[in-house]
C-alpha positions in Angstrom: -13.7 -17.7 -4.4 -16.2 -15.1 -2.6 -19.2 -14.1 -4.4 -19.0 -11.0 -1.5 -20.1 -7.9 -3.2 -19.2 -4.1 -1.4 -21.6 -2.0 -1.2 -21.5 1.4 -2.0 -21.7 3.8 1.3 -24.1 6.4 1.8 -22.2 10.2 2.0 -22.2 11.4 5.6 -22.4 14.7 4.2 -24.3 16.4 1.9 -21.9 17.2 -1.3 -24.5 19.4 -2.7 -24.3 21.4 0.1 -23.2 25.1 -1.0 -21.8 25.2 2.3 -19.4 22.5 2.1 -17.9 23.6 -1.0 -15.3 25.8 0.3 -14.0 22.9 2.6 -14.1 20.7 0.2 -12.0 22.4 -2.3 -9.7 22.6 0.2 -9.5 19.5 1.2 -9.3 18.5 -2.4 -6.5 20.9 -2.7 -4.4 20.0 0.4 -4.5 16.3 -0.7 -3.4 16.8 -3.9 -0.4 19.0 -3.0 0.6 16.0 -0.4 0.3 13.5 -3.4 2.1 15.6 -6.2 4.6 16.0 -3.5 5.3 12.7 -2.2 5.0 11.4 -5.5 7.8 13.7 -6.7 10.4 13.0 -3.7 9.4 9.1 -4.7 10.2 9.1 -7.6 13.3 11.4 -7.2 14.0 8.9 -5.1 13.5 5.9 -7.4 15.6 7.7 -10.3 18.9 7.6 -7.7 18.2 4.4 -6.4 17.9 3.2 -10.3 21.1 4.9 -10.9 23.2 2.0 -8.7 24.3 -0.7 -10.2 22.4 -3.9 -9.2 24.3 -6.9 -7.7 24.0 -9.5 -10.1 23.4 -13.1 -8.1 23.4 -16.5 -9.3 20.1 -17.7 -11.0 20.1 -15.1 -13.6 18.7 -12.0 -11.2 20.2 -8.7 -9.6 19.6 -8.3 -5.9 18.7 -4.2 -5.5 21.2 -2.4 -3.9 18.8 -0.5 -1.0 18.6 -3.7 0.7 22.1 -3.9 1.8 23.3 -1.3 4.1 24.6 1.9 2.8 28.9 2.2 3.5 29.2 4.2 6.7 25.1 4.1 8.1 24.6 1.6 10.8 21.6 0.1 11.4 19.3 2.3 12.9 20.1 5.3 10.3 19.7 2.6 7.6 16.3 1.7 9.0 15.6 5.2 9.6 16.2 6.2 6.3 14.2 3.2 4.8 11.4 4.2 6.8 11.2 7.7 5.5 11.3 6.7 1.9 8.8 4.1 2.8 6.7 6.2 4.3 6.6 8.7 1.8 6.3 6.1 -1.2 3.5 4.9 0.8 1.1 8.5 0.6 1.6 9.1 -2.9 0.6 5.1 -3.2 -2.4 4.9 -0.9 -3.8 8.5 -0.8 -5.5 8.8 -3.9 -7.5 5.4 -2.5 -8.0 6.8 1.0 -9.3 10.0 0.0 -12.9 9.3 0.1 -12.6 7.1 3.8 -11.3 10.6 4.8 -13.7 13.3 3.9 -16.4 10.5 5.0 -14.4 11.0 8.6 -14.1 14.8 8.3 -18.1 15.1 7.3 -19.0 12.6 10.5 -16.9 15.0 12.4 -18.7 18.0 11.9 -22.1 16.5 12.1 -21.0 15.4 15.7 -19.9 18.6 16.1 -16.3 18.6 16.6 -14.7 21.7 17.1 -11.6 21.3 15.1 -12.9 18.6 12.1 -9.7 19.1 9.8 -7.1 18.2 12.6 -9.0 15.3 13.4 -9.1 14.3 9.9 -5.6 14.6 9.7 -5.0 12.5 13.2 -6.8 9.7 11.2 -4.0 9.8 8.5 -1.3 9.9 10.8 -2.6 6.8 12.6 -3.3 5.6 9.3 0.3 6.4 8.0 1.8 4.7 11.3 0.4 1.2 10.6 2.2 1.5 7.2 5.1 2.4 8.6 5.5 -0.3 11.2 4.7 -2.7 8.5 7.6 -0.9 6.6 9.6 -1.3 9.6 9.2 -5.5 9.7 9.8 -5.2 5.6 12.7 -3.6 6.0 14.3 -6.2 8.8 13.4 -9.0 6.8 14.4 -8.1 3.7 17.5 -7.0 5.0 17.9 -10.3 6.1 16.9 -12.2 3.3 19.5 -10.0 1.4 22.3 -11.4 3.5 21.0 -15.0 3.7 20.8 -14.5 -0.1 24.3 -13.2 -0.6 26.0 -16.2 1.7 24.3 -19.1 0.3 24.4 -19.6 -3.3 21.7 -22.2 -3.0 19.2 -19.8 -2.0 20.2 -17.3 -4.5 19.4 -19.8 -7.5 16.1 -20.7 -6.1 15.0 -16.8 -5.6 13.4 -16.7 -9.6 11.1 -20.0 -8.6 10.1 -18.1 -5.3 9.2 -15.0 -6.9 7.1 -16.7 -9.1 5.3 -18.9 -6.0 4.7 -15.9 -4.6 3.2 -13.9 -7.3 0.7 -17.1 -7.4 0.5 -16.9 -4.0 -0.5 -13.0 -3.8 -3.0 -13.9 -6.8 -4.8 -16.6 -4.8 -5.1 -14.6 -2.0 -6.8 -11.6 -3.9 -9.4 -14.1 -4.8 -10.7 -15.3 -1.0 -13.3 -14.4 0.7 -11.0 -12.7 3.3 -9.8 -10.5 1.2 -13.3 -9.4 0.0 -14.0 -8.8 3.5 -11.0 -6.8 3.8 -11.9 -4.6 1.2 -15.5 -3.8 2.0 -13.7 -2.8 5.8 -11.9 -0.5 3.7 -14.4 1.0 0.9 -17.4 1.3 3.9 -14.9 2.8 6.6 -15.7 4.7 8.5 -19.3 3.5 8.6 -22.3 5.7 8.4 -23.6 4.8 12.2 -22.0 5.0 15.2 -19.2 7.1 14.4 -18.9 10.1 17.2 -15.2 11.5 16.6 -15.5 14.0 19.4 -11.9 14.0 20.2 -8.6 13.4 19.1 -8.1 9.8 20.9 -11.1 8.2 18.9 -9.2 9.6 15.5 -6.5 8.3 16.0 -8.1 4.8 16.9 -10.2 5.6 13.5 -6.9 5.8 12.0 -4.9 3.0 13.3 -8.3 0.6 12.2 -8.3 1.8 9.0 -4.9 1.2 8.3 -4.8 -2.4 10.1 -7.8 -3.3 7.6 -6.4 -1.4 4.5 -2.8 -3.0 5.1 -4.2 -6.5 5.0 -6.2 -6.0 2.5 -3.4 -4.6 0.6 -1.3 -7.9 1.7 -1.4 -9.6 -1.7 -0.5 -6.3 -3.4 2.3 -5.4 -1.3 3.9 -8.6 -1.9 3.3 -8.2 -5.7 5.3 -4.9 -5.2 8.6 -6.4 -3.4 8.8 -8.8 -5.4 8.6 -7.0 -8.6 10.8 -4.3 -7.4 10.0 -2.1 -4.4 12.1 0.7 -6.3 10.7 0.5 -9.5 8.7 3.1 -10.5 6.7 1.1 -12.9 5.6 -1.2 -10.7 4.5 1.7 -8.0 2.7 3.0 -10.5 0.8 -0.1 -11.6 0.1 -1.4 -7.9 -1.2 2.0 -7.2 -3.9 2.1 -9.7 -5.1 -1.6 -8.8 -5.2 -0.6 -5.1 -7.2 2.3 -6.2 -9.2 0.8 -9.0 -10.6 -1.9 -6.5 -11.3 0.3 -3.7 -13.2 3.0 -5.7 -14.9 1.0 -8.7 -18.5 0.1 -8.2 -17.4 -3.5 -8.6 -14.3 -3.3 -6.7 -14.5 -7.4 -5.7 -14.5 -8.4 -9.3 -11.5 -6.1 -9.9 -10.2 -7.5 -6.9 -10.4 -10.8 -8.6 -9.4 -9.9 -12.2 -5.7 -9.1 -10.6 -5.5 -12.0 -8.6 -5.7 -13.8 -11.8 -3.6 -11.6 -13.7 -1.0 -12.4 -10.9 -1.5 -15.9 -11.0 -1.4 -16.6 -14.9 1.9 -14.3 -14.2 3.4 -16.0 -11.6 2.8 -19.2 -13.5 4.4 -18.5 -16.8 7.4 -17.3 -14.8 7.6 -20.6 -13.0 7.4 -22.4 -16.4 10.0 -20.0 -17.7 12.8 -20.6 -15.0 11.7 -24.4 -14.3 12.2 -24.4 -18.7 15.6 -22.4 -18.6 17.3 -24.9 -15.8 16.3 -28.0 -17.9 
């Protein structure tokens, strides 16, 4: 178990500067509008998916219909629809945690004399979201293949509840590793106060991709928990969003991450015991 402790990052721009008040208010307002819009769309999409009957599976669980191809929709159209849904959901879930990174980058762009600091910051956000979108594409293909295999092989379907418990335990263990602590530190401290010269869009793009890579790696365990808990379950989304935000913004994020990991371990173990007891 890691004892690494992420350090607080000195602000790259003096928040007390009166000249900075108006841009800061505009930045917060823009992020708030984006968050509310994506959260509303995600909630509406979740409600419509919840209205669809889940498919009962052997083993006493149900398969969500969003993993299966919709009638009249080919594979590329299905993937595109999934990516739109996933990207919108990721904006709503990740924005509260990544806003400080984006603001620090904008401050660095101002200090570097960039002509369009806001546009550069948007470029960082697009690069960041692209990494999550690529992850969503992998999850969609893998999830559809897994759902097909579960439908075709009843033995796999019966083992799914056990697999869910095992995934929860593995995700919890990952939360407590030194690797997780390092990734979380990168996320909390990016961009660094030194060596940041966002003078052009290519640099901003690279920053967004790098931040997205660290962030998606840091959130690997929590993403796995979301997937096995119900990717279109609004309650699961809210809980995971709160967990990501807490471990990213808390003064003791490493402790929060380990606490979440212990909770996931206990939950996974409990689910395994319930499934094994019921089978016996």
